[in-house]
PyMOL Python script that loads the backbone (N, CA, C, O; Angstrom):
from pymol import cmd

cmd.read_pdbstr("""\
ATOM      1  N   MET A   1     -15.279 -23.286   7.513  1.00  0.00           N
ATOM      2  CA  MET A   1     -14.671 -22.014   7.195  1.00  0.00           C
ATOM      3  C   MET A   1     -15.225 -21.589   5.905  1.00  0.00           C
ATOM      4  O   MET A   1     -15.172 -22.325   4.919  1.00  0.00           O
ATOM      5  N   ALA A   2     -15.766 -20.394   5.884  1.00  0.00           N
ATOM      6  CA  ALA A   2     -15.981 -19.554   4.813  1.00  0.00           C
ATOM      7  C   ALA A   2     -14.855 -19.335   3.727  1.00  0.00           C
ATOM      8  O   ALA A   2     -13.707 -19.051   4.070  1.00  0.00           O
ATOM      9  N   PRO A   3     -15.220 -19.476   2.422  1.00  0.00           N
ATOM     10  CA  PRO A   3     -14.055 -19.489   1.476  1.00  0.00           C
ATOM     11  C   PRO A   3     -13.518 -17.959   1.664  1.00  0.00           C
ATOM     12  O   PRO A   3     -12.311 -17.962   1.423  1.00  0.00           O
ATOM     13  N   MET A   4     -13.870 -16.960   1.926  1.00  0.00           N
ATOM     14  CA  MET A   4     -13.354 -15.420   2.356  1.00  0.00           C
ATOM     15  C   MET A   4     -12.103 -15.610   3.487  1.00  0.00           C
ATOM     16  O   MET A   4     -10.977 -15.112   3.467  1.00  0.00           O
ATOM     17  N   ASP A   5     -12.682 -16.453   4.409  1.00  0.00           N
ATOM     18  CA  ASP A   5     -11.594 -16.510   5.485  1.00  0.00           C
ATOM     19  C   ASP A   5     -10.558 -17.306   5.165  1.00  0.00           C
ATOM     20  O   ASP A   5      -9.462 -17.074   5.675  1.00  0.00           O
ATOM     21  N   HIS A   6     -10.697 -18.181   4.433  1.00  0.00           N
ATOM     22  CA  HIS A   6      -9.658 -18.952   3.768  1.00  0.00           C
ATOM     23  C   HIS A   6      -8.543 -18.186   3.191  1.00  0.00           C
ATOM     24  O   HIS A   6      -7.372 -18.357   3.527  1.00  0.00           O
ATOM     25  N   LEU A   7      -9.043 -17.118   2.086  1.00  0.00           N
ATOM     26  CA  LEU A   7      -8.261 -16.178   1.278  1.00  0.00           C
ATOM     27  C   LEU A   7      -7.614 -15.117   2.034  1.00  0.00           C
ATOM     28  O   LEU A   7      -6.498 -14.721   1.700  1.00  0.00           O
ATOM     29  N   GLU A   8      -8.332 -14.552   3.185  1.00  0.00           N
ATOM     30  CA  GLU A   8      -7.577 -13.725   4.120  1.00  0.00           C
ATOM     31  C   GLU A   8      -6.572 -14.531   4.882  1.00  0.00           C
ATOM     32  O   GLU A   8      -5.537 -13.887   5.051  1.00  0.00           O
ATOM     33  N   ARG A   9      -6.546 -15.659   5.363  1.00  0.00           N
ATOM     34  CA  ARG A   9      -5.858 -16.301   6.257  1.00  0.00           C
ATOM     35  C   ARG A   9      -4.471 -16.475   5.453  1.00  0.00           C
ATOM     36  O   ARG A   9      -3.373 -16.177   5.922  1.00  0.00           O
ATOM     37  N   SER A  10      -4.697 -17.008   4.161  1.00  0.00           N
ATOM     38  CA  SER A  10      -3.711 -17.102   3.305  1.00  0.00           C
ATOM     39  C   SER A  10      -2.735 -16.111   2.812  1.00  0.00           C
ATOM     40  O   SER A  10      -1.540 -16.253   2.554  1.00  0.00           O
ATOM     41  N   ALA A  11      -3.583 -14.965   2.727  1.00  0.00           N
ATOM     42  CA  ALA A  11      -3.158 -13.711   2.358  1.00  0.00           C
ATOM     43  C   ALA A  11      -1.890 -13.303   3.413  1.00  0.00           C
ATOM     44  O   ALA A  11      -0.828 -12.812   3.031  1.00  0.00           O
ATOM     45  N   ARG A  12      -2.191 -13.575   4.651  1.00  0.00           N
ATOM     46  CA  ARG A  12      -1.381 -12.918   5.807  1.00  0.00           C
ATOM     47  C   ARG A  12      -0.456 -14.035   6.089  1.00  0.00           C
ATOM     48  O   ARG A  12       0.059 -13.837   7.190  1.00  0.00           O
ATOM     49  N   LYS A  13      -0.103 -14.951   5.632  1.00  0.00           N
ATOM     50  CA  LYS A  13       0.830 -15.825   5.795  1.00  0.00           C
ATOM     51  C   LYS A  13       2.026 -15.320   6.056  1.00  0.00           C
ATOM     52  O   LYS A  13       2.511 -15.442   7.180  1.00  0.00           O
ATOM     53  N   ASP A  14       2.740 -14.614   4.955  1.00  0.00           N
ATOM     54  CA  ASP A  14       3.994 -13.856   4.866  1.00  0.00           C
ATOM     55  C   ASP A  14       3.881 -12.602   5.479  1.00  0.00           C
ATOM     56  O   ASP A  14       3.272 -11.811   4.759  1.00  0.00           O
ATOM     57  N   PRO A  15       4.283 -12.089   6.654  1.00  0.00           N
ATOM     58  CA  PRO A  15       3.881 -10.719   7.172  1.00  0.00           C
ATOM     59  C   PRO A  15       4.927  -9.765   6.413  1.00  0.00           C
ATOM     60  O   PRO A  15       4.644  -8.569   6.357  1.00  0.00           O
ATOM     61  N   VAL A  16       6.021 -10.184   5.872  1.00  0.00           N
ATOM     62  CA  VAL A  16       6.647  -9.145   5.332  1.00  0.00           C
ATOM     63  C   VAL A  16       6.138  -8.801   4.047  1.00  0.00           C
ATOM     64  O   VAL A  16       6.359  -7.617   3.795  1.00  0.00           O
ATOM     65  N   LEU A  17       5.573  -9.373   3.198  1.00  0.00           N
ATOM     66  CA  LEU A  17       5.069  -8.903   2.153  1.00  0.00           C
ATOM     67  C   LEU A  17       3.567  -8.285   2.149  1.00  0.00           C
ATOM     68  O   LEU A  17       2.645  -9.100   2.177  1.00  0.00           O
ATOM     69  N   PRO A  18       3.272  -6.970   2.117  1.00  0.00           N
ATOM     70  CA  PRO A  18       2.074  -6.190   2.215  1.00  0.00           C
ATOM     71  C   PRO A  18       0.947  -6.622   1.417  1.00  0.00           C
ATOM     72  O   PRO A  18       1.124  -6.960   0.247  1.00  0.00           O
ATOM     73  N   LEU A  19      -0.255  -6.641   1.983  1.00  0.00           N
ATOM     74  CA  LEU A  19      -1.437  -6.378   1.079  1.00  0.00           C
ATOM     75  C   LEU A  19      -1.423  -5.244   0.447  1.00  0.00           C
ATOM     76  O   LEU A  19      -1.060  -4.317   1.172  1.00  0.00           O
ATOM     77  N   ASP A  20      -1.769  -4.846  -1.012  1.00  0.00           N
ATOM     78  CA  ASP A  20      -1.855  -3.415  -1.069  1.00  0.00           C
ATOM     79  C   ASP A  20      -2.470  -3.362  -2.480  1.00  0.00           C
ATOM     80  O   ASP A  20      -2.341  -4.332  -3.226  1.00  0.00           O
ATOM     81  N   ARG A  21      -3.148  -2.234  -2.876  1.00  0.00           N
ATOM     82  CA  ARG A  21      -3.914  -1.968  -4.077  1.00  0.00           C
ATOM     83  C   ARG A  21      -3.605  -0.973  -4.660  1.00  0.00           C
ATOM     84  O   ARG A  21      -2.908  -0.168  -4.043  1.00  0.00           O
ATOM     85  N   VAL A  22      -3.935  -0.723  -5.798  1.00  0.00           N
ATOM     86  CA  VAL A  22      -3.685   0.513  -6.407  1.00  0.00           C
ATOM     87  C   VAL A  22      -5.062   1.130  -6.884  1.00  0.00           C
ATOM     88  O   VAL A  22      -6.029   0.485  -7.290  1.00  0.00           O
ATOM     89  N   ILE A  23      -4.975   2.345  -6.769  1.00  0.00           N
ATOM     90  CA  ILE A  23      -6.530   3.005  -6.846  1.00  0.00           C
ATOM     91  C   ILE A  23      -6.041   4.169  -8.261  1.00  0.00           C
ATOM     92  O   ILE A  23      -5.176   5.044  -8.225  1.00  0.00           O
ATOM     93  N   ALA A  24      -6.855   3.819  -9.303  1.00  0.00           N
ATOM     94  CA  ALA A  24      -6.560   4.334 -10.572  1.00  0.00           C
ATOM     95  C   ALA A  24      -7.329   5.716 -10.256  1.00  0.00           C
ATOM     96  O   ALA A  24      -8.372   5.813  -9.608  1.00  0.00           O
ATOM     97  N   PRO A  25      -6.530   6.863 -10.904  1.00  0.00           N
ATOM     98  CA  PRO A  25      -7.030   8.274 -11.002  1.00  0.00           C
ATOM     99  C   PRO A  25      -8.361   8.210 -11.658  1.00  0.00           C
ATOM    100  O   PRO A  25      -8.645   7.514 -12.633  1.00  0.00           O
ATOM    101  N   GLY A  26      -9.437   9.319 -10.766  1.00  0.00           N
ATOM    102  CA  GLY A  26     -10.488   9.278 -11.596  1.00  0.00           C
ATOM    103  C   GLY A  26     -10.730  10.626 -11.933  1.00  0.00           C
ATOM    104  O   GLY A  26     -10.183  11.465 -11.218  1.00  0.00           O
ATOM    105  N   PRO A  27     -11.566  11.088 -13.048  1.00  0.00           N
ATOM    106  CA  PRO A  27     -11.306  12.400 -13.211  1.00  0.00           C
ATOM    107  C   PRO A  27     -11.998  13.648 -12.671  1.00  0.00           C
ATOM    108  O   PRO A  27     -12.021  14.697 -13.315  1.00  0.00           O
ATOM    109  N   GLY A  28     -12.479  13.525 -11.643  1.00  0.00           N
ATOM    110  CA  GLY A  28     -12.793  14.253 -10.735  1.00  0.00           C
ATOM    111  C   GLY A  28     -12.157  14.185  -9.074  1.00  0.00           C
ATOM    112  O   GLY A  28     -12.584  14.788  -8.089  1.00  0.00           O
ATOM    113  N   GLY A  29     -11.151  13.358  -9.159  1.00  0.00           N
ATOM    114  CA  GLY A  29     -10.908  12.846  -7.975  1.00  0.00           C
ATOM    115  C   GLY A  29     -10.208  13.775  -7.288  1.00  0.00           C
ATOM    116  O   GLY A  29     -10.285  14.940  -7.678  1.00  0.00           O
ATOM    117  N   ARG A  30      -9.338  13.430  -6.066  1.00  0.00           N
ATOM    118  CA  ARG A  30      -8.566  14.415  -5.316  1.00  0.00           C
ATOM    119  C   ARG A  30      -7.323  15.078  -6.237  1.00  0.00           C
ATOM    120  O   ARG A  30      -7.043  16.268  -6.383  1.00  0.00           O
ATOM    121  N   TYR A  31      -6.721  13.963  -6.769  1.00  0.00           N
ATOM    122  CA  TYR A  31      -5.453  14.200  -7.475  1.00  0.00           C
ATOM    123  C   TYR A  31      -5.814  14.497  -9.128  1.00  0.00           C
ATOM    124  O   TYR A  31      -4.903  14.378  -9.947  1.00  0.00           O
ATOM    125  N   ARG A  32      -6.729  14.758  -9.423  1.00  0.00           N
ATOM    126  CA  ARG A  32      -7.341  14.904 -10.826  1.00  0.00           C
ATOM    127  C   ARG A  32      -6.870  14.356 -11.734  1.00  0.00           C
ATOM    128  O   ARG A  32      -6.764  15.029 -12.760  1.00  0.00           O
ATOM    129  N   GLY A  33      -6.351  12.816 -11.766  1.00  0.00           N
ATOM    130  CA  GLY A  33      -5.418  12.340 -12.993  1.00  0.00           C
ATOM    131  C   GLY A  33      -3.922  12.457 -12.781  1.00  0.00           C
ATOM    132  O   GLY A  33      -3.229  11.784 -13.543  1.00  0.00           O
ATOM    133  N   GLU A  34      -3.270  13.248 -11.812  1.00  0.00           N
ATOM    134  CA  GLU A  34      -1.860  13.469 -11.960  1.00  0.00           C
ATOM    135  C   GLU A  34      -1.176  12.562 -11.393  1.00  0.00           C
ATOM    136  O   GLU A  34      -0.095  12.238 -11.884  1.00  0.00           O
ATOM    137  N   TYR A  35      -1.667  11.946 -10.214  1.00  0.00           N
ATOM    138  CA  TYR A  35      -0.961  10.747  -9.493  1.00  0.00           C
ATOM    139  C   TYR A  35      -1.634   9.294  -9.552  1.00  0.00           C
ATOM    140  O   TYR A  35      -2.833   9.176  -9.805  1.00  0.00           O
ATOM    141  N   GLU A  36      -1.068   8.545  -9.383  1.00  0.00           N
ATOM    142  CA  GLU A  36      -1.656   7.054  -9.136  1.00  0.00           C
ATOM    143  C   GLU A  36      -1.217   6.923  -7.581  1.00  0.00           C
ATOM    144  O   GLU A  36      -0.154   7.323  -7.106  1.00  0.00           O
ATOM    145  N   VAL A  37      -2.048   6.413  -7.042  1.00  0.00           N
ATOM    146  CA  VAL A  37      -1.900   6.091  -5.664  1.00  0.00           C
ATOM    147  C   VAL A  37      -2.307   4.285  -5.292  1.00  0.00           C
ATOM    148  O   VAL A  37      -3.132   3.496  -5.754  1.00  0.00           O
ATOM    149  N   ARG A  38      -1.330   4.206  -4.315  1.00  0.00           N
ATOM    150  CA  ARG A  38      -1.370   2.599  -3.999  1.00  0.00           C
ATOM    151  C   ARG A  38      -1.321   2.620  -2.695  1.00  0.00           C
ATOM    152  O   ARG A  38      -0.433   3.195  -2.066  1.00  0.00           O
ATOM    153  N   VAL A  39      -2.440   1.884  -2.096  1.00  0.00           N
ATOM    154  CA  VAL A  39      -2.638   1.757  -0.489  1.00  0.00           C
ATOM    155  C   VAL A  39      -1.964   0.431  -0.332  1.00  0.00           C
ATOM    156  O   VAL A  39      -2.322  -0.514  -1.036  1.00  0.00           O
ATOM    157  N   VAL A  40      -0.761   0.274   0.781  1.00  0.00           N
ATOM    158  CA  VAL A  40      -0.505  -0.865   1.388  1.00  0.00           C
ATOM    159  C   VAL A  40      -0.951  -1.017   2.807  1.00  0.00           C
ATOM    160  O   VAL A  40      -0.883  -0.195   3.721  1.00  0.00           O
ATOM    161  N   ASP A  41      -1.350  -2.053   2.806  1.00  0.00           N
ATOM    162  CA  ASP A  41      -1.584  -2.680   4.494  1.00  0.00           C
ATOM    163  C   ASP A  41      -0.655  -3.579   5.147  1.00  0.00           C
ATOM    164  O   ASP A  41      -0.388  -4.649   4.600  1.00  0.00           O
ATOM    165  N   PHE A  42      -0.077  -3.231   6.372  1.00  0.00           N
ATOM    166  CA  PHE A  42       0.898  -4.088   6.851  1.00  0.00           C
ATOM    167  C   PHE A  42       0.130  -4.298   8.142  1.00  0.00           C
ATOM    168  O   PHE A  42      -0.546  -3.463   8.744  1.00  0.00           O
ATOM    169  N   GLY A  43       0.413  -5.884   8.536  1.00  0.00           N
ATOM    170  CA  GLY A  43      -0.560  -6.382   9.786  1.00  0.00           C
ATOM    171  C   GLY A  43       0.655  -6.082  11.204  1.00  0.00           C
ATOM    172  O   GLY A  43       1.799  -5.643  11.092  1.00  0.00           O
ATOM    173  N   ARG A  44       0.026  -6.436  12.318  1.00  0.00           N
ATOM    174  CA  ARG A  44       0.698  -6.148  13.336  1.00  0.00           C
ATOM    175  C   ARG A  44       1.872  -6.903  13.841  1.00  0.00           C
ATOM    176  O   ARG A  44       2.581  -6.816  14.844  1.00  0.00           O
ATOM    177  N   GLU A  45       1.828  -7.738  12.712  1.00  0.00           N
ATOM    178  CA  GLU A  45       3.066  -8.844  13.326  1.00  0.00           C
ATOM    179  C   GLU A  45       4.317  -8.131  12.417  1.00  0.00           C
ATOM    180  O   GLU A  45       5.430  -8.469  12.819  1.00  0.00           O
ATOM    181  N   VAL A  46       4.315  -7.375  11.476  1.00  0.00           N
ATOM    182  CA  VAL A  46       5.320  -6.471  10.600  1.00  0.00           C
ATOM    183  C   VAL A  46       6.183  -5.525  11.607  1.00  0.00           C
ATOM    184  O   VAL A  46       5.821  -4.511  12.203  1.00  0.00           O
ATOM    185  N   SER A  47       7.424  -6.179  11.601  1.00  0.00           N
ATOM    186  CA  SER A  47       8.086  -4.862  12.311  1.00  0.00           C
ATOM    187  C   SER A  47       8.349  -3.660  11.798  1.00  0.00           C
ATOM    188  O   SER A  47       8.490  -3.670  10.575  1.00  0.00           O
ATOM    189  N   ARG A  48       8.461  -2.634  12.324  1.00  0.00           N
ATOM    190  CA  ARG A  48       8.824  -1.197  11.664  1.00  0.00           C
ATOM    191  C   ARG A  48      10.078  -1.113  10.871  1.00  0.00           C
ATOM    192  O   ARG A  48      10.209  -0.087  10.204  1.00  0.00           O
ATOM    193  N   SER A  49      11.178  -2.145  10.813  1.00  0.00           N
ATOM    194  CA  SER A  49      12.336  -2.124  10.237  1.00  0.00           C
ATOM    195  C   SER A  49      11.704  -2.887   8.786  1.00  0.00           C
ATOM    196  O   SER A  49      12.002  -2.471   7.667  1.00  0.00           O
ATOM    197  N   GLN A  50      11.020  -3.770   8.961  1.00  0.00           N
ATOM    198  CA  GLN A  50      10.515  -4.462   7.696  1.00  0.00           C
ATOM    199  C   GLN A  50       9.549  -3.705   7.006  1.00  0.00           C
ATOM    200  O   GLN A  50       9.377  -3.758   5.788  1.00  0.00           O
ATOM    201  N   MET A  51       8.963  -3.045   7.743  1.00  0.00           N
ATOM    202  CA  MET A  51       8.150  -1.946   6.710  1.00  0.00           C
ATOM    203  C   MET A  51       8.892  -0.720   6.259  1.00  0.00           C
ATOM    204  O   MET A  51       8.631  -0.286   5.137  1.00  0.00           O
ATOM    205  N   ARG A  52       9.641  -0.211   6.883  1.00  0.00           N
ATOM    206  CA  ARG A  52      10.711   0.662   6.612  1.00  0.00           C
ATOM    207  C   ARG A  52      11.430   0.160   5.161  1.00  0.00           C
ATOM    208  O   ARG A  52      11.238   0.961   4.246  1.00  0.00           O
ATOM    209  N   GLN A  53      12.169  -0.949   4.829  1.00  0.00           N
ATOM    210  CA  GLN A  53      12.581  -1.497   4.246  1.00  0.00           C
ATOM    211  C   GLN A  53      11.614  -1.546   2.765  1.00  0.00           C
ATOM    212  O   GLN A  53      11.816  -1.104   1.633  1.00  0.00           O
ATOM    213  N   GLN A  54      10.687  -2.172   3.278  1.00  0.00           N
ATOM    214  CA  GLN A  54       9.830  -2.459   1.691  1.00  0.00           C
ATOM    215  C   GLN A  54       9.289  -1.150   1.370  1.00  0.00           C
ATOM    216  O   GLN A  54       9.125  -1.018   0.157  1.00  0.00           O
ATOM    217  N   LEU A  55       8.929  -0.047   2.126  1.00  0.00           N
ATOM    218  CA  LEU A  55       8.545   1.267   1.711  1.00  0.00           C
ATOM    219  C   LEU A  55       9.992   1.863   0.859  1.00  0.00           C
ATOM    220  O   LEU A  55      10.049   2.450  -0.221  1.00  0.00           O
ATOM    221  N   THR A  56      10.887   1.539   1.622  1.00  0.00           N
ATOM    222  CA  THR A  56      12.202   1.966   0.833  1.00  0.00           C
ATOM    223  C   THR A  56      12.306   1.380  -0.549  1.00  0.00           C
ATOM    224  O   THR A  56      12.509   2.025  -1.577  1.00  0.00           O
ATOM    225  N   GLU A  57      12.137   0.028  -0.446  1.00  0.00           N
ATOM    226  CA  GLU A  57      12.297  -0.395  -1.888  1.00  0.00           C
ATOM    227  C   GLU A  57      11.374   0.104  -3.091  1.00  0.00           C
ATOM    228  O   GLU A  57      11.663   0.399  -4.251  1.00  0.00           O
ATOM    229  N   ASP A  58      10.317   0.093  -2.492  1.00  0.00           N
ATOM    230  CA  ASP A  58       9.066   0.807  -3.395  1.00  0.00           C
ATOM    231  C   ASP A  58       9.511   2.166  -3.970  1.00  0.00           C
ATOM    232  O   ASP A  58       9.398   2.383  -5.177  1.00  0.00           O
ATOM    233  N   ALA A  59      10.080   3.200  -3.018  1.00  0.00           N
ATOM    234  CA  ALA A  59      10.585   4.483  -3.217  1.00  0.00           C
ATOM    235  C   ALA A  59      11.450   4.314  -4.296  1.00  0.00           C
ATOM    236  O   ALA A  59      11.328   4.891  -5.376  1.00  0.00           O
ATOM    237  N   GLU A  60      12.493   3.367  -3.940  1.00  0.00           N
ATOM    238  CA  GLU A  60      13.717   3.672  -5.005  1.00  0.00           C
ATOM    239  C   GLU A  60      13.554   3.011  -6.176  1.00  0.00           C
ATOM    240  O   GLU A  60      14.060   3.585  -7.141  1.00  0.00           O
ATOM    241  N   TYR A  61      12.748   1.498  -6.497  1.00  0.00           N
ATOM    242  CA  TYR A  61      12.633   0.987  -7.625  1.00  0.00           C
ATOM    243  C   TYR A  61      11.352   1.328  -8.319  1.00  0.00           C
ATOM    244  O   TYR A  61      11.180   1.174  -9.528  1.00  0.00           O
ATOM    245  N   GLY A  62      10.524   1.770  -7.539  1.00  0.00           N
ATOM    246  CA  GLY A  62       9.275   2.080  -8.303  1.00  0.00           C
ATOM    247  C   GLY A  62       8.833   3.290  -8.218  1.00  0.00           C
ATOM    248  O   GLY A  62       7.703   3.514  -8.652  1.00  0.00           O
ATOM    249  N   GLN A  63       9.487   4.189  -7.732  1.00  0.00           N
ATOM    250  CA  GLN A  63       9.475   5.900  -7.973  1.00  0.00           C
ATOM    251  C   GLN A  63       8.127   6.154  -7.353  1.00  0.00           C
ATOM    252  O   GLN A  63       7.348   6.840  -8.016  1.00  0.00           O
ATOM    253  N   TRP A  64       7.679   5.638  -6.009  1.00  0.00           N
ATOM    254  CA  TRP A  64       6.865   5.874  -5.105  1.00  0.00           C
ATOM    255  C   TRP A  64       7.058   6.590  -3.921  1.00  0.00           C
ATOM    256  O   TRP A  64       7.729   6.108  -3.007  1.00  0.00           O
ATOM    257  N   GLU A  65       6.516   7.738  -3.841  1.00  0.00           N
ATOM    258  CA  GLU A  65       6.503   8.670  -2.528  1.00  0.00           C
ATOM    259  C   GLU A  65       5.534   8.545  -1.366  1.00  0.00           C
ATOM    260  O   GLU A  65       4.378   8.260  -1.677  1.00  0.00           O
ATOM    261  N   LEU A  66       5.781   8.692  -0.220  1.00  0.00           N
ATOM    262  CA  LEU A  66       5.114   8.493   0.785  1.00  0.00           C
ATOM    263  C   LEU A  66       3.760   9.658   1.200  1.00  0.00           C
ATOM    264  O   LEU A  66       4.022  10.757   1.688  1.00  0.00           O
ATOM    265  N   LEU A  67       2.788   9.353   1.007  1.00  0.00           N
ATOM    266  CA  LEU A  67       1.530  10.341   1.017  1.00  0.00           C
ATOM    267  C   LEU A  67       0.945  10.343   2.340  1.00  0.00           C
ATOM    268  O   LEU A  67       0.503  11.381   2.832  1.00  0.00           O
ATOM    269  N   ARG A  68       0.919   9.134   2.990  1.00  0.00           N
ATOM    270  CA  ARG A  68       0.168   9.134   4.277  1.00  0.00           C
ATOM    271  C   ARG A  68       0.377   7.796   5.114  1.00  0.00           C
ATOM    272  O   ARG A  68       0.555   6.753   4.484  1.00  0.00           O
ATOM    273  N   THR A  69       0.363   7.781   6.379  1.00  0.00           N
ATOM    274  CA  THR A  69       0.298   6.495   7.190  1.00  0.00           C
ATOM    275  C   THR A  69      -0.466   6.656   8.326  1.00  0.00           C
ATOM    276  O   THR A  69      -0.328   7.586   9.120  1.00  0.00           O
ATOM    277  N   ARG A  70      -1.396   5.621   8.430  1.00  0.00           N
ATOM    278  CA  ARG A  70      -2.140   5.489   9.317  1.00  0.00           C
ATOM    279  C   ARG A  70      -2.154   4.132  10.231  1.00  0.00           C
ATOM    280  O   ARG A  70      -2.214   2.979   9.803  1.00  0.00           O
ATOM    281  N   ILE A  71      -2.090   4.521  11.488  1.00  0.00           N
ATOM    282  CA  ILE A  71      -2.087   3.180  12.453  1.00  0.00           C
ATOM    283  C   ILE A  71      -3.314   3.056  13.166  1.00  0.00           C
ATOM    284  O   ILE A  71      -3.794   3.983  13.818  1.00  0.00           O
ATOM    285  N   TYR A  72      -3.879   1.822  13.046  1.00  0.00           N
ATOM    286  CA  TYR A  72      -5.187   1.688  13.582  1.00  0.00           C
ATOM    287  C   TYR A  72      -5.114   0.720  15.086  1.00  0.00           C
ATOM    288  O   TYR A  72      -4.139   0.090  15.496  1.00  0.00           O
ATOM    289  N   LEU A  73      -6.232   0.822  15.612  1.00  0.00           N
ATOM    290  CA  LEU A  73      -6.143   0.098  16.971  1.00  0.00           C
ATOM    291  C   LEU A  73      -5.986  -1.254  16.534  1.00  0.00           C
ATOM    292  O   LEU A  73      -6.558  -1.679  15.530  1.00  0.00           O
ATOM    293  N   GLY A  74      -5.153  -2.017  17.326  1.00  0.00           N
ATOM    294  CA  GLY A  74      -4.816  -3.622  17.153  1.00  0.00           C
ATOM    295  C   GLY A  74      -3.456  -3.666  16.302  1.00  0.00           C
ATOM    296  O   GLY A  74      -3.017  -4.768  15.975  1.00  0.00           O
ATOM    297  N   GLY A  75      -2.709  -2.375  15.897  1.00  0.00           N
ATOM    298  CA  GLY A  75      -1.528  -2.572  15.414  1.00  0.00           C
ATOM    299  C   GLY A  75      -1.446  -2.367  13.650  1.00  0.00           C
ATOM    300  O   GLY A  75      -0.356  -2.203  13.101  1.00  0.00           O
ATOM    301  N   ARG A  76      -2.631  -2.400  12.943  1.00  0.00           N
ATOM    302  CA  ARG A  76      -2.391  -2.485  11.818  1.00  0.00           C
ATOM    303  C   ARG A  76      -2.126  -1.157  11.202  1.00  0.00           C
ATOM    304  O   ARG A  76      -2.752  -0.121  11.430  1.00  0.00           O
ATOM    305  N   ARG A  77      -1.174  -1.307  10.435  1.00  0.00           N
ATOM    306  CA  ARG A  77      -0.752   0.157   9.418  1.00  0.00           C
ATOM    307  C   ARG A  77      -1.383   0.060   8.064  1.00  0.00           C
ATOM    308  O   ARG A  77      -1.489  -0.987   7.426  1.00  0.00           O
ATOM    309  N   ARG A  78      -1.813   1.298   7.661  1.00  0.00           N
ATOM    310  CA  ARG A  78      -2.172   1.386   6.440  1.00  0.00           C
ATOM    311  C   ARG A  78      -1.312   2.632   5.848  1.00  0.00           C
ATOM    312  O   ARG A  78      -1.394   3.751   6.355  1.00  0.00           O
ATOM    313  N   THR A  79      -0.513   2.357   4.777  1.00  0.00           N
ATOM    314  CA  THR A  79       0.060   3.445   4.100  1.00  0.00           C
ATOM    315  C   THR A  79      -0.372   3.699   2.957  1.00  0.00           C
ATOM    316  O   THR A  79      -0.666   2.731   2.256  1.00  0.00           O
ATOM    317  N   TRP A  80      -0.514   4.820   2.509  1.00  0.00           N
ATOM    318  CA  TRP A  80      -0.852   5.693   1.105  1.00  0.00           C
ATOM    319  C   TRP A  80       0.377   5.911   0.329  1.00  0.00           C
ATOM    320  O   TRP A  80       1.179   6.593   0.966  1.00  0.00           O
ATOM    321  N   LEU A  81       0.824   5.533  -0.924  1.00  0.00           N
ATOM    322  CA  LEU A  81       2.084   5.905  -1.519  1.00  0.00           C
ATOM    323  C   LEU A  81       1.451   6.560  -3.018  1.00  0.00           C
ATOM    324  O   LEU A  81       0.447   6.124  -3.580  1.00  0.00           O
ATOM    325  N   ARG A  82       2.137   7.488  -3.409  1.00  0.00           N
ATOM    326  CA  ARG A  82       1.622   8.009  -4.823  1.00  0.00           C
ATOM    327  C   ARG A  82       2.980   7.966  -5.519  1.00  0.00           C
ATOM    328  O   ARG A  82       4.081   7.744  -5.014  1.00  0.00           O
ATOM    329  N   ARG A  83       2.571   8.302  -7.153  1.00  0.00           N
ATOM    330  CA  ARG A  83       3.861   8.451  -7.865  1.00  0.00           C
ATOM    331  C   ARG A  83       2.956   9.429  -8.788  1.00  0.00           C
ATOM    332  O   ARG A  83       1.725   9.457  -8.781  1.00  0.00           O
ATOM    333  N   LYS A  84       3.674  10.091  -9.451  1.00  0.00           N
ATOM    334  CA  LYS A  84       3.028  10.860 -10.637  1.00  0.00           C
ATOM    335  C   LYS A  84       2.796  10.060 -11.990  1.00  0.00           C
ATOM    336  O   LYS A  84       3.581   9.152 -12.263  1.00  0.00           O
ATOM    337  N   ILE A  85       1.860  10.331 -12.752  1.00  0.00           N
ATOM    338  CA  ILE A  85       1.473   9.638 -13.936  1.00  0.00           C
ATOM    339  C   ILE A  85       2.497  10.506 -15.093  1.00  0.00           C
ATOM    340  O   ILE A  85       2.693  11.721 -15.126  1.00  0.00           O
ATOM    341  N   ILE A  86       2.846   9.846 -15.661  1.00  0.00           N
ATOM    342  CA  ILE A  86       3.617  10.415 -16.907  1.00  0.00           C
ATOM    343  C   ILE A  86       3.098   9.826 -18.117  1.00  0.00           C
ATOM    344  O   ILE A  86       3.328   8.679 -18.499  1.00  0.00           O
ATOM    345  N   ARG A  87       2.243  10.858 -18.808  1.00  0.00           N
ATOM    346  CA  ARG A  87       1.636  10.750 -20.094  1.00  0.00           C
ATOM    347  C   ARG A  87       2.499  11.134 -21.309  1.00  0.00           C
ATOM    348  O   ARG A  87       3.111  12.193 -21.456  1.00  0.00           O
ATOM    349  N   VAL A  88       2.441  10.077 -22.167  1.00  0.00           N
ATOM    350  CA  VAL A  88       2.949  10.352 -23.567  1.00  0.00           C
ATOM    351  C   VAL A  88       2.175  10.939 -24.782  1.00  0.00           C
ATOM    352  O   VAL A  88       1.308  10.316 -25.396  1.00  0.00           O
ATOM    353  N   ARG A  89       2.526  12.034 -25.025  1.00  0.00           N
ATOM    354  CA  ARG A  89       1.533  12.548 -26.140  1.00  0.00           C
ATOM    355  C   ARG A  89       2.052  12.330 -27.723  1.00  0.00           C
ATOM    356  O   ARG A  89       1.346  12.700 -28.661  1.00  0.00           O
TER     357      ARG A  89
END
""", "prot")
cmd.dss("prot")
cmd.show_as("cartoon", "prot")
cmd.util.cbc("prot")
cmd.orient("prot")
């Protein structure tokens, strides 16, 4: 078993916790530095109610809003969340 396979398998142990990453805004990107975007992956073993609960908590406590949701073959769901970047001057 390759080391990468072991990391992927250990990351998928708990189906309730999503795998996610934050995309930092670029100077010429789509959102032009106004929004921070977070990509959240849910495996097929995560129920819709668990996914909805996780996204609701992110929206309530982290001020994230739903940008896009995509369902792939095999049942994997990828969700993009965004929140406004507030800069202090």
